[in-house]
BAFI-3210 file (N, C-alpha, C; in Angstrom, 3 decimals, decimal comma, padded with zeros to 6 digits):
// residues 274
n [1|2|3|4|5|6|7|8|9|10|11|12|13|14|15|16|17|18|19|20|21|22|23|24|25|26|27|28|29|30|31|32|33|34|35|36|37|38|39|40|41|42|43|44|45|46|47|48|49|50|51|52|53|54|55|56|57|58|59|60|61|62|63|64|65|66|67|68|69|70|71|72|73|74|75|76|77|78|79|80|81|82|83|84|85|86|87|88|89|90|91|92|93|94|95|96|97|98|99|100|101|102|103|104|105|106|107|108|109|110|111|112|113|114|115|116|117|118|119|120|121|122|123|124|125|126|127|128|129|130|131|132|133|134|135|136|137|138|139|140|141|142|143|144|145|146|147|148|149|150|151|152|153|154|155|156|157|158|159|160|161|162|163|164|165|166|167|168|169|170|171|172|173|174|175|176|177|178|179|180|181|182|183|184|185|186|187|188|189|190|191|192|193|194|195|196|197|198|199|200|201|202|203|204|205|206|207|208|209|210|211|212|213|214|215|216|217|218|219|220|221|222|223|224|225|226|227|228|229|230|231|232|233|234|235|236|237|238|239|240|241|242|243|244|245|246|247|248|249|250|251|252|253|254|255|256|257|258|259|260|261|262|263|264|265|266|267|268|269|270|271|272|273|274]
n.u [000,835|000,577|002,382|000,954|000,496|-001,678|-001,984|000,367|000,013|-002,124|-001,102|-000,282|001,976|002,494|001,236|003,595|005,137|007,377|009,948|012,507|015,193|017,784|019,989|019,443|019,682|022,384|023,674|022,852|024,058|026,822|027,053|026,995|029,228|029,602|031,546|034,158|034,349|031,787|030,321|027,777|025,984|026,703|027,106|026,230|023,138|021,005|021,227|021,637|019,637|020,565|019,321|018,821|018,405|015,832|015,576|015,739|013,673|010,597|010,679|009,696|010,782|011,527|009,936|009,268|009,766|007,749|005,597|005,830|007,688|010,490|012,905|015,705|016,369|015,951|016,971|018,090|017,198|016,724|016,460|014,498|014,027|011,909|011,567|009,313|009,001|010,757|012,490|012,250|013,564|012,388|009,708|006,651|006,276|004,666|003,951|002,983|003,712|003,213|002,722|003,400|003,817|004,174|006,348|006,445|008,588|008,118|007,454|009,780|011,681|011,913|010,937|010,142|009,446|007,927|007,709|006,373|006,528|004,905|006,097|004,730|003,863|002,598|000,848|-000,607|-000,830|000,699|002,609|005,987|008,206|008,632|009,429|010,644|011,147|012,614|012,687|014,473|013,242|014,600|014,097|011,445|008,417|006,079|003,859|002,130|001,222|000,987|-000,144|001,709|004,892|007,799|009,071|011,733|015,099|017,198|019,923|023,360|025,151|027,131|029,524|032,701|032,901|032,040|033,201|035,036|034,886|036,557|035,744|036,120|035,305|034,811|036,256|034,556|032,072|029,605|028,919|028,391|026,346|024,239|023,016|021,049|018,873|018,788|019,601|020,397|022,221|023,831|025,389|027,230|028,059|030,460|030,072|027,370|027,489|029,239|027,674|025,758|027,058|029,066|032,325|032,842|031,198|028,895|028,487|025,649|023,375|022,040|023,718|025,944|024,555|023,904|026,484|027,127|025,125|025,832|028,351|027,600|025,836|027,578|029,294|027,714|025,717|022,436|019,020|018,091|015,934|015,233|016,489|017,902|018,809|020,217|021,060|023,865|026,083|027,786|029,253|032,119|032,903|035,539|036,450|037,766|036,139|034,925|033,205|031,465|030,401|027,976|026,935|024,073|022,489|020,075|020,251|021,906|023,726|024,898|027,332|028,569|031,607|033,717|036,883|039,012|037,899|036,759|033,996|030,646|028,838|026,586|024,359|023,192|022,450|020,534|020,070|018,101|018,072|017,078]
n.v [-001,196|002,187|004,842|007,640|011,192|011,738|009,362|009,381|011,675|010,859|008,977|008,119|008,034|005,794|006,648|007,732|007,263|008,572|009,015|011,152|009,891|010,360|008,838|008,598|011,285|011,857|009,962|010,792|013,351|012,684|011,345|013,301|014,837|016,167|016,531|016,379|019,101|019,867|019,240|019,638|018,485|015,838|014,459|013,446|013,132|014,580|015,574|018,295|018,764|018,402|020,565|019,855|017,186|016,630|015,696|012,926|012,074|010,397|009,186|008,301|006,146|004,609|006,473|007,081|004,664|003,120|004,408|003,657|004,463|004,102|002,612|002,416|004,666|006,851|009,781|011,859|015,169|017,676|019,291|020,593|022,181|023,400|025,109|025,252|025,167|024,191|021,041|018,449|016,265|012,904|013,270|012,375|012,130|012,671|011,928|012,080|011,259|012,941|013,376|016,434|017,744|017,179|017,391|017,069|016,001|014,840|011,950|009,430|011,303|011,912|012,998|015,259|014,833|016,089|015,590|015,722|015,994|016,887|017,263|016,659|017,409|014,874|015,072|017,497|018,164|020,217|021,817|021,169|020,850|021,096|018,947|018,754|017,054|016,696|014,506|013,422|011,588|009,753|007,821|007,810|009,531|011,356|011,392|013,437|016,610|017,867|019,427|022,016|023,027|023,603|026,931|027,970|027,650|030,424|031,599|031,633|034,423|036,529|037,534|036,982|034,391|035,187|033,738|030,718|027,409|024,517|021,086|017,876|014,723|011,760|008,479|006,376|007,468|007,017|004,483|004,946|006,866|005,398|004,213|005,890|005,090|004,824|002,344|001,733|-000,214|001,045|002,823|001,397|-001,073|-002,117|-003,502|-003,043|-000,282|-000,009|-001,239|000,663|002,655|004,045|004,691|003,742|003,026|005,617|008,663|009,314|011,705|013,357|013,218|014,716|017,127|017,454|017,780|020,234|021,853|021,759|023,083|025,629|026,580|026,684|028,673|030,925|032,685|032,184|031,116|028,341|028,628|027,867|025,659|024,789|023,121|022,207|018,995|018,221|016,734|013,679|012,758|011,155|008,977|010,030|012,162|015,509|018,531|021,792|024,534|027,167|030,374|032,960|035,849|037,669|039,802|038,107|035,872|033,194|032,152|029,249|026,866|023,577|022,167|019,772|019,940|018,335|016,921|018,855|019,477|020,460|019,640|020,345|022,863|026,258|026,748|027,639|029,304|030,387|032,424|033,236]
n.w [000,000|-000,904|000,599|002,131|002,632|004,249|005,699|007,158|008,738|010,250|011,923|015,237|017,921|020,705|023,966|026,186|029,294|031,703|034,178|035,382|036,849|039,354|038,483|035,723|034,919|035,476|033,839|031,270|031,173|031,368|028,946|027,016|027,309|029,777|032,757|035,211|035,542|035,755|038,093|039,497|037,722|037,463|039,803|043,164|045,110|044,080|041,260|038,893|035,947|032,645|030,265|027,562|027,733|027,299|024,715|024,788|026,311|026,967|024,498|021,165|019,826|016,684|014,802|012,083|010,854|011,952|010,796|008,155|006,309|004,040|005,669|005,411|004,045|005,662|007,267|009,920|009,858|011,066|014,273|016,909|019,999|022,429|025,411|028,049|030,768|033,796|033,886|036,270|038,824|039,363|038,674|037,341|033,889|030,701|027,294|023,844|020,525|017,463|013,947|012,273|009,882|006,361|003,744|000,457|-002,086|-004,473|-006,552|-006,028|-005,324|-002,707|000,644|003,333|006,696|009,568|013,017|016,320|019,908|022,875|025,968|029,011|032,421|034,316|036,488|036,420|033,783|032,730|030,235|029,578|027,842|024,308|021,744|018,555|015,555|012,361|009,691|006,832|004,262|002,109|000,154|-000,344|-001,348|-003,419|-001,869|-001,373|000,137|003,523|006,549|008,356|007,746|009,875|010,434|008,359|009,428|009,816|007,700|008,832|010,362|008,182|009,000|010,688|013,203|016,628|018,584|018,950|019,936|021,159|020,889|022,007|020,980|022,722|022,156|022,850|022,809|021,402|022,287|024,941|024,778|023,700|025,846|026,631|025,255|022,450|020,543|017,978|015,716|013,865|015,162|016,552|015,440|013,230|010,764|010,117|009,855|007,635|005,678|005,432|004,175|005,512|006,910|009,413|012,586|013,331|015,223|017,277|016,055|017,868|020,011|019,232|019,067|021,784|022,900|021,738|022,879|025,610|025,550|024,652|026,646|028,772|027,935|027,639|029,745|031,124|031,053|029,140|026,464|023,904|021,427|018,336|015,280|012,084|010,798|009,041|008,342|009,220|012,392|013,672|016,394|018,540|017,079|016,655|017,187|016,160|017,436|016,281|017,281|017,315|018,882|019,768|021,656|023,452|021,918|020,355|017,602|015,856|014,593|014,056|013,387|011,629|011,478|010,419|008,347|006,870|006,992|007,897|010,670|012,237|011,359|010,821|013,437|016,327|019,365|022,024|024,848|028,211]
ca.u [000,000|001,384|002,407|000,343|000,623|-002,814|-001,693|001,425|-000,551|-003,080|-000,397|000,104|002,752|001,893|001,463|004,752|005,374|008,761|010,454|013,955|015,836|019,136|020,874|019,169|020,217|023,840|024,067|022,715|025,081|028,099|027,041|027,143|030,450|029,766|032,551|034,551|034,116|030,331|029,890|026,350|025,221|027,176|027,405|025,310|021,816|020,023|021,955|020,919|019,288|020,921|018,012|018,638|018,010|014,481|015,632|015,634|012,566|009,336|011,041|008,777|011,448|011,706|008,587|009,038|009,703|006,395|004,673|005,922|008,696|011,585|013,761|017,100|016,582|015,553|018,058|017,677|017,525|016,651|015,939|014,142|013,540|011,409|011,378|008,230|009,190|011,888|012,407|012,637|013,782|011,353|008,388|006,066|006,094|003,862|003,994|002,581|004,289|002,314|003,256|002,874|003,935|004,815|006,739|006,685|009,427|007,690|007,709|011,174|012,574|011,994|010,019|010,517|008,342|008,181|006,842|006,666|005,885|004,877|006,339|003,912|003,828|001,390|-000,056|-001,508|-000,870|001,457|003,615|007,339|009,101|008,176|010,543|010,225|012,188|012,343|013,450|014,479|012,950|015,205|013,616|009,996|007,981|004,806|002,868|001,285|001,602|000,042|000,330|002,490|006,269|008,370|009,744|013,117|016,153|017,861|021,374|024,225|025,734|028,239|030,773|033,457|032,302|032,503|033,919|035,126|035,210|036,987|035,029|036,701|034,361|035,517|036,178|033,442|030,901|028,374|028,596|027,799|025,088|023,174|022,340|019,871|017,735|018,930|020,546|020,571|023,575|024,604|026,282|028,115|028,477|031,179|029,489|026,144|027,898|029,753|026,543|025,007|027,876|029,976|033,602|032,830|029,997|028,805|027,931|024,261|023,273|021,627|024,865|026,629|023,666|024,065|027,796|027,039|024,295|026,639|029,369|026,964|025,305|028,729|029,923|026,774|024,797|021,026|018,210|017,839|014,522|015,046|017,692|017,541|019,900|020,143|022,112|024,354|027,124|027,959|030,437|032,603|033,511|036,965|036,817|037,888|035,168|034,981|031,880|031,485|029,284|027,687|026,044|023,308|021,577|019,748|020,241|023,204|023,719|026,060|027,556|029,532|032,403|034,751|037,954|039,851|037,224|036,226|032,535|029,845|027,936|025,363|024,369|022,077|022,037|019,887|019,799|017,524|018,281|016,452]
ca.v [000,000|003,392|005,746|008,929|012,217|011,597|008,247|009,813|012,628|010,163|008,065|008,628|007,123|005,432|007,570|007,221|007,842|008,443|009,892|011,330|009,548|010,912|008,055|008,990|012,628|011,774|009,208|011,639|014,392|012,076|010,912|014,450|015,567|016,723|015,786|016,874|020,554|020,069|018,345|019,674|017,661|014,457|013,887|013,746|012,489|015,415|016,301|019,155|018,102|019,101|020,823|019,152|015,804|016,489|014,966|011,475|011,788|009,933|009,062|007,371|005,120|004,917|006,892|006,976|003,246|002,689|005,005|002,903|005,004|003,190|002,927|002,558|005,986|007,903|010,428|012,964|016,401|018,884|019,109|021,830|021,951|024,624|024,869|026,040|025,163|023,371|019,610|018,149|014,851|012,044|013,808|011,628|012,867|011,957|012,537|011,284|011,842|013,080|014,070|017,792|018,247|016,371|018,189|016,061|016,448|014,170|010,517|009,058|012,420|012,039|013,865|015,626|014,694|016,639|015,047|016,421|015,549|017,845|016,555|017,318|016,870|014,047|015,424|018,610|018,383|021,397|021,597|021,472|020,940|020,586|018,426|018,594|016,434|016,544|013,460|013,338|010,217|009,897|006,828|007,928|010,676|011,144|011,180|014,609|017,519|017,966|020,160|023,239|022,769|024,649|028,038|027,626|028,286|031,453|031,421|032,212|035,717|036,452|037,963|035,940|034,053|035,917|032,810|029,333|026,516|023,166|019,975|016,572|013,622|010,552|007,311|005,512|008,332|006,401|003,344|005,496|007,560|004,430|003,863|006,747|004,435|004,628|001,237|001,456|-000,741|001,960|003,576|000,508|-002,252|-001,711|-004,088|-002,298|001,048|-000,130|-001,543|001,909|003,595|004,802|004,021|003,178|003,468|007,068|009,184|009,764|013,134|014,065|013,298|015,931|018,215|017,615|018,366|021,655|022,528|021,924|024,113|026,941|027,020|027,018|029,902|032,042|032,542|032,391|029,909|027,908|028,673|027,172|025,277|024,141|023,035|021,231|017,992|018,331|015,720|012,805|012,849|009,849|008,993|010,312|013,327|016,843|019,425|023,208|025,134|028,598|031,046|034,372|036,288|038,889|039,934|036,834|034,846|032,693|031,302|028,369|025,721|022,620|021,712|018,750|020,525|017,347|016,490|020,071|019,372|021,038|018,607|021,058|024,163|027,173|026,544|028,758|029,188|031,565|032,396|034,270]
ca.w [000,000|-001,036|001,741|001,819|003,665|005,171|006,603|008,077|009,700|011,125|012,826|016,550|018,749|021,984|025,067|026,925|030,612|032,146|035,220|035,353|038,110|039,430|037,623|034,335|034,688|035,455|032,652|030,084|031,205|031,019|027,543|026,108|027,553|031,115|033,499|036,522|035,598|035,791|039,168|039,837|036,787|037,361|041,119|044,246|045,056|043,373|040,211|037,964|034,686|031,412|029,650|026,291|027,994|026,751|023,450|024,973|027,222|026,345|023,074|020,496|019,042|015,267|014,421|010,640|010,524|012,303|009,827|006,910|005,400|003,720|006,807|005,006|003,475|006,605|008,002|010,785|009,150|011,891|015,626|017,609|021,355|023,045|026,840|028,641|032,220|034,216|034,143|037,643|039,120|039,970|038,365|036,229|032,642|029,724|025,959|022,684|019,315|016,311|012,772|012,140|008,506|005,318|002,575|-000,574|-003,193|-005,686|-006,671|-006,156|-004,986|-001,261|001,374|004,697|007,646|010,897|014,059|017,573|021,150|023,974|027,218|030,029|033,777|034,344|037,583|036,086|032,339|032,336|029,202|030,018|026,689|023,017|020,949|017,167|014,732|010,939|009,017|005,371|003,823|000,789|-000,813|-000,466|-002,139|-004,093|-000,824|-001,199|001,212|004,635|007,707|008,180|008,163|010,724|009,752|008,051|010,216|009,021|007,509|009,849|009,988|007,233|009,636|011,388|014,509|017,802|019,458|018,483|021,041|020,790|021,523|021,695|021,163|023,154|021,281|023,225|023,000|020,904|023,143|026,163|024,482|023,413|027,093|026,754|024,625|021,002|020,370|016,555|015,529|013,030|016,037|017,309|014,694|012,013|009,562|009,821|009,390|006,272|004,792|005,267|003,419|006,371|007,138|010,762|013,292|013,459|016,461|017,227|015,797|019,082|020,898|018,773|019,470|023,221|023,155|021,384|023,882|026,826|025,340|024,528|027,938|029,615|027,447|027,677|030,869|030,837|030,968|027,771|026,081|022,634|020,698|017,077|014,308|010,995|010,711|007,670|008,113|010,384|013,242|014,132|017,729|018,561|016,274|017,252|016,561|016,494|017,544|016,005|017,942|017,075|019,956|019,544|022,792|024,086|020,880|019,913|016,401|015,941|013,712|014,593|012,263|011,773|010,649|009,739|007,116|006,220|006,879|008,967|011,179|012,616|010,682|011,083|014,814|017,011|020,794|022,668|026,293|029,038]
c.u [000,871|001,263|001,843|000,555|-000,486|-002,563|-000,616|000,844|-001,506|-002,392|-000,044|000,940|002,005|002,135|002,545|004,910|006,815|009,014|011,967|014,494|017,196|020,126|020,692|019,838|021,734|024,322|023,959|023,831|026,452|028,170|027,187|028,258|030,607|030,770|032,880|034,422|032,640|029,714|028,415|025,479|025,564|027,482|026,322|023,947|020,768|020,728|021,040|020,676|019,753|019,641|017,771|018,411|016,590|014,471|015,438|014,458|011,304|009,529|010,176|009,450|011,548|010,347|008,335|009,060|008,313|005,362|004,668|006,880|009,782|012,731|015,216|017,398|016,249|016,780|017,484|018,126|017,580|016,051|015,662|013,579|013,151|011,034|010,308|008,384|010,341|011,521|012,900|012,765|012,518|009,939|007,802|005,767|005,298|003,941|003,509|003,095|003,285|003,052|002,602|002,973|004,599|005,079|007,216|007,503|009,050|008,103|009,195|012,169|012,641|010,935|010,637|009,283|008,774|007,196|007,300|005,970|005,980|004,998|005,653|004,102|002,516|000,382|-001,046|-001,560|-000,072|002,533|004,981|008,286|008,368|009,397|010,028|011,398|011,726|013,264|013,356|014,310|013,353|014,619|012,102|009,662|006,716|003,667|001,813|001,740|000,564|000,679|001,112|003,912|006,796|009,028|011,211|014,087|016,942|019,336|022,154|024,738|026,926|029,565|031,474|032,784|032,868|033,370|033,936|035,636|035,611|036,181|035,688|035,674|035,138|035,307|034,956|032,132|029,601|027,949|027,954|026,432|023,936|022,410|021,165|018,661|017,857|020,016|020,691|022,011|024,436|025,654|027,274|028,723|029,170|030,569|028,203|026,497|028,400|028,635|025,700|025,831|028,841|031,241|033,636|031,527|030,021|028,212|026,459|024,236|022,920|022,725|025,710|025,864|023,840|025,415|027,784|026,247|025,080|027,635|028,754|026,477|026,410|029,325|029,029|025,741|023,368|020,298|017,898|016,340|014,244|016,411|017,268|018,764|019,543|021,314|022,589|025,501|027,268|029,225|030,811|033,144|035,022|037,378|036,912|036,988|035,459|033,585|032,007|030,228|029,210|026,666|025,384|022,241|021,339|019,677|021,661|022,977|024,977|026,132|028,642|030,270|033,347|035,924|038,762|039,234|036,572|034,724|031,895|028,818|026,585|025,444|023,112|021,537|021,502|019,679|019,188|017,614|017,442|017,529]
c.v [001,248|004,269|007,098|009,908|012,087|010,473|008,625|010,722|011,951|009,269|008,776|007,577|006,781|006,538|006,970|007,991|007,599|009,390|010,004|010,993|010,240|010,157|008,442|010,326|012,602|011,060|010,069|012,690|013,835|011,745|012,062|015,384|016,235|015,865|016,449|018,384|020,890|019,257|018,459|018,801|016,174|013,815|014,260|013,116|013,284|016,234|017,244|018,390|018,962|019,333|020,055|017,657|015,550|015,676|013,462|011,094|011,402|009,729|008,012|006,213|005,555|005,236|006,684|005,529|002,708|003,219|004,226|003,479|003,959|003,477|003,159|003,950|007,132|008,455|011,612|014,267|017,620|018,544|020,481|021,457|023,307|024,321|025,820|026,165|024,214|021,883|019,357|016,639|014,194|012,595|013,021|012,540|012,010|012,687|011,543|012,002|011,817|013,763|015,441|018,344|017,206|017,294|017,205|016,661|015,779|012,715|010,240|010,139|012,692|012,945|014,195|015,501|015,245|016,024|015,606|015,747|016,671|017,056|017,331|016,647|016,128|014,537|016,520|018,940|019,575|021,027|022,038|021,713|020,444|020,199|018,132|018,078|016,369|015,484|013,634|011,875|010,133|008,972|006,846|009,176|010,332|010,944|012,282|015,410|017,484|018,768|021,407|022,986|023,884|025,732|027,689|028,357|029,235|031,119|032,095|033,579|035,547|036,858|036,773|035,628|034,919|035,047|031,438|028,467|025,145|022,136|018,673|015,481|012,370|009,382|006,455|006,289|007,663|005,222|003,808|006,117|006,580|004,031|004,790|006,174|004,158|003,591|000,826|000,987|000,100|002,702|002,697|-000,625|-001,837|-002,263|-003,366|-000,927|000,988|-000,418|-000,300|002,988|004,423|003,991|003,277|003,586|004,978|007,450|009,522|011,271|013,921|014,083|014,514|017,167|018,511|018,210|019,863|022,426|022,764|023,064|025,514|027,444|027,292|028,365|031,127|031,798|032,813|031,063|029,592|027,883|027,901|026,821|024,486|024,106|022,043|020,262|017,931|017,369|014,887|013,170|011,423|009,978|009,213|011,556|014,601|017,800|020,873|023,792|026,640|029,241|032,511|034,802|037,604|038,966|038,559|035,686|034,489|031,858|030,441|027,385|024,865|021,993|020,567|019,205|019,509|016,872|017,658|019,962|020,053|020,010|019,182|022,449|024,946|027,040|027,823|028,402|030,492|031,378|033,471|035,214]
c.w [000,000|000,208|001,332|002,974|004,701|006,176|007,619|009,154|010,682|012,151|014,124|017,262|020,020|023,010|025,964|028,227|031,023|033,311|035,053|036,740|038,177|038,529|036,161|034,008|034,585|034,201|031,406|030,047|030,816|029,527|026,557|026,574|028,895|031,882|034,809|036,651|035,761|036,921|039,541|038,932|036,873|038,709|042,117|044,064|044,301|042,290|039,443|036,664|033,519|030,612|028,356|026,482|027,496|025,465|023,605|025,874|026,462|024,847|022,386|019,787|017,591|014,644|012,929|010,166|010,814|011,329|008,515|005,893|005,151|004,675|006,405|004,457|004,395|007,329|008,784|010,137|010,054|013,246|016,233|018,971|021,941|024,485|027,386|030,150|032,547|034,252|035,563|037,839|039,681|039,804|037,197|035,030|031,670|028,383|024,925|021,432|018,168|015,166|012,661|010,727|007,614|004,136|001,517|-001,713|-004,513|-005,720|-006,911|-005,778|-003,490|-000,671|002,720|005,576|008,996|011,881|015,401|018,738|022,179|025,264|028,336|031,389|033,940|035,381|037,211|034,596|031,860|031,311|029,703|028,849|025,444|022,200|019,549|016,337|013,287|010,360|007,509|004,995|002,352|-000,264|-000,982|-001,282|-002,898|-003,114|-000,772|000,012|002,320|005,764|007,345|008,652|009,054|009,883|009,552|008,979|009,321|008,811|008,628|009,402|009,055|007,853|010,300|012,723|015,626|018,701|018,798|019,633|020,503|021,579|021,073|021,994|021,592|022,187|021,588|023,379|022,555|021,770|024,446|025,875|024,230|024,679|027,388|026,014|023,147|020,746|018,904|016,312|014,582|013,858|016,799|016,491|013,390|010,728|009,153|009,268|007,947|005,285|004,525|004,579|004,248|006,631|008,464|011,425|013,527|014,811|016,261|016,969|017,042|020,140|020,525|019,218|020,969|023,594|022,836|022,430|025,168|026,661|025,290|025,881|028,949|029,227|027,599|028,770|030,432|030,745|029,510|027,497|024,790|022,065|019,466|016,172|013,212|011,113|009,260|007,347|009,376|011,139|013,636|015,557|017,634|017,802|017,118|016,467|016,945|016,404|017,372|016,573|017,523|018,128|019,575|020,628|023,414|023,080|020,496|018,654|016,441|014,789|014,331|013,420|012,652|010,913|009,856|008,435|006,374|005,970|008,085|009,396|011,586|012,008|011,046|012,507|015,454|018,476|021,263|024,175|026,965|029,551]
res [m|a|l|t|a|q|a|i|m|a|h|e|g|e|e|i|r|q|e|i|t|p|r|d|a|i|l|y|a|l|s|v|g|y|g|t|d|d|l|p|f|v|a|g|p|t|p|r|i|a|p|d|m|a|n|v|l|c|h|p|g|f|f|m|q|a|v|g|a|t|w|a|g|v|v|h|a|e|q|r|v|t|f|h|d|h|l|t|l|n|t|p|l|i|a|r|t|r|a|t|a|v|v|d|k|g|e|g|r|g|m|f|t|t|f|a|r|e|i|r|r|e|s|d|g|a|a|l|v|t|v|s|q|t|d|a|c|r|f|d|g|g|t|g|q|a|g|t|p|p|e|a|l|a|p|l|p|e|r|a|p|d|q|t|l|a|i|q|i|p|e|r|a|a|l|l|y|q|l|n|g|d|t|n|p|l|h|s|d|p|e|v|a|r|a|s|g|f|d|a|p|i|l|h|g|l|c|s|f|g|h|a|a|r|a|i|t|r|a|h|a|g|r|l|r|e|i|a|a|r|f|t|a|v|v|y|p|g|e|a|l|e|l|d|l|w|r|d|a|q|e|v|r|f|r|l|r|v|p|a|r|s|v|t|a|l|d|r|g|l|v|r|l|d]
***
C-alpha cells in the first residue's frame, strides 16, 4: 500500500510515561560531555538536569519506521527543542508523538516529515518541553503535502564568529550515548555502518547536538529557552570538533564543524536564552 501524507498525519505514537531519576540525569550528562568541571550535573543524590536531555525523554522510538517510510533511506535532518518550564527529578512525565507536517518532493525524490511531542507533567498536564524532529525520507515521495512545516532556520551571519570553542568527542561516545535508549547498531556495529555507506559506526546526531548545547550554555549565561539546528554531516567517535558562535543579545547562532574532514555537522544553529 502506497504511503500517503494523510496516513502519516493520522499516525500517533503510543502515550509514553517516564520519570527522570538521578541516575538517568547523570548518565545523560556524562554521555554528552559533562565531566569533573560540571559536578552539579554528574554527582550527588540530586543532580541538575541538562536541559537538552528532553531529546531522549518519552522518546517514540523509530517513528518513521512505524509510519511505513523506507527505513534505510531515513536520516535525521533537523531538531528543535522549546522549553516552557523546568524539568525536575522524579516527576512523572507523559507525551505522545504526532506528525505535524509532510513536505513532498515528488515521486522518487523524497520527502521531509516533521513530528513532535509535547512533554507534560502528568499530575496537572502542564507543558514542560516541546521536541520537534524533521526526518528526510530519501527513498519515499509522491505522498502529497500535509500540515504546516516549521519556519526555516535562518542562515548564519556572514561575519566571522565571535567565538570558536573546541570539543573533543571521546572514542566511546556512541557506546555510552546508546544507554539513553537509542541502540541502533549503526552507532556501534562496524558491519552495519559499512553496509550503510559509512567508514565506521557514526555518532548519534543528538549526541553531537548535546555536546554543542553543553558548550553553549557554559559559554553564555542564561536559561535555555530554545535550541535548534540542521544535521548536515555525520560525526565519528573520537573526532575533534569546532563550535562557532555568534552572539546577539539573548540569541546565539552556531555551527559545529569537523575541521579534519572540512565538513559542517550542525548548521544554522539557534539558541535563545532568558
